[in-house]
N, C-alpha and C positions, 0 to 999 in steps of 0.2 A: 327327827324327821325320818320317815320310813324310806326304805329303798325304792318303793314304788313311786312315791312323790318326787324323790330325787331323780329317778329315771325320767319322769315326766318333765321336770325342769330342764334336764340335760337335753332331752329330745326337742323341747320347745326352743331352747337357745340354738341348738344345731339347725333347726328349720329356719329360725329367724335370720341367722347369719348366712345360711345357704340361699335364702331369698335375696338378701342384700347383695351377695357376691354374684349370683346369677343375673340379677337385674343390671348391675353395673357392667358386667361382661357383655350382656345382650345389647345394652345401650351403646357401648363402645364399638361393638361389632357392626351394629346398624349404621352408626355414624361413619365408620371407615368405609363401609360399602356404598353409602348413598351420597356422600360428599364428593365433589369433583376433585381430581388430583390437582395439586398446586403446580403452577408452571415453574420451570427451572428458575432458580434464584441464584445469581452469581455470588460466590462467596469470596473469591479472590480477584485481584486485578486482572490476572490472566483469563479467568472466567468472564469477566466483564468485557474485555477486549474481544473475545471470540463470540460472545452472545448478542451483542448489540451493534447497530450500525452507526449510531452517533449518540453523544452525550450532550445534553443541553444545559448550559449554565446561565445564570443571570449575568447582567453586565459587570458586576463586581468580581466575576470569576476569571477575568482576563489574566490576572497574575498567576492563577493556577495553571492556565494553559501554557503560559510562557515558561513556568517552572518545569512542567512536564516535558515540553519540547526540548529544553536544555539538558534533560536527564541523559545519563549514559546507558540506561536500560532501554532496550528496544521495545519492551512492553509499555513502558511509560511514555516513550515517544509516540507509539501508535495510539495510546490513549489521548495524548495531547493533540494528535491529528484529528481524532474523532470528536473533539470538543467543539461545539457550536455555541458561540456567545449570543444569547438572545437579548432582546430589548427589555422585556419584563416577563413576569410569570404568565400573564394572560396570553402573550404571543407564543410562549413555549407550549402552553396547553393547546392553543389553536393548531400549532404545527403538529403536535403529537396526535391530535384527533384527525387531522387531515391526512397524515402519512401513515398512521397506524402501523 
């Protein structure tokens, strides 16, 4: 193989991978600029307690509420106070839509 054809192959590979990298970067950049920012998502119990007004559980969650209220941690007690025991999932969804 002559040096001129190997130079052509090298230049072709360079251009091919350059197009792939630039397209991927451009797509990522456009997506990050056009998509809306995600709302804050609580990661810890402390974040949950400070970011929401109440937590809705189904009727079988009453034991969780009792457990949290008996806890020695003030954060868990606060979370236990915030828990609202709903009748079923549809009532919880209706309440969430109504109170947004």
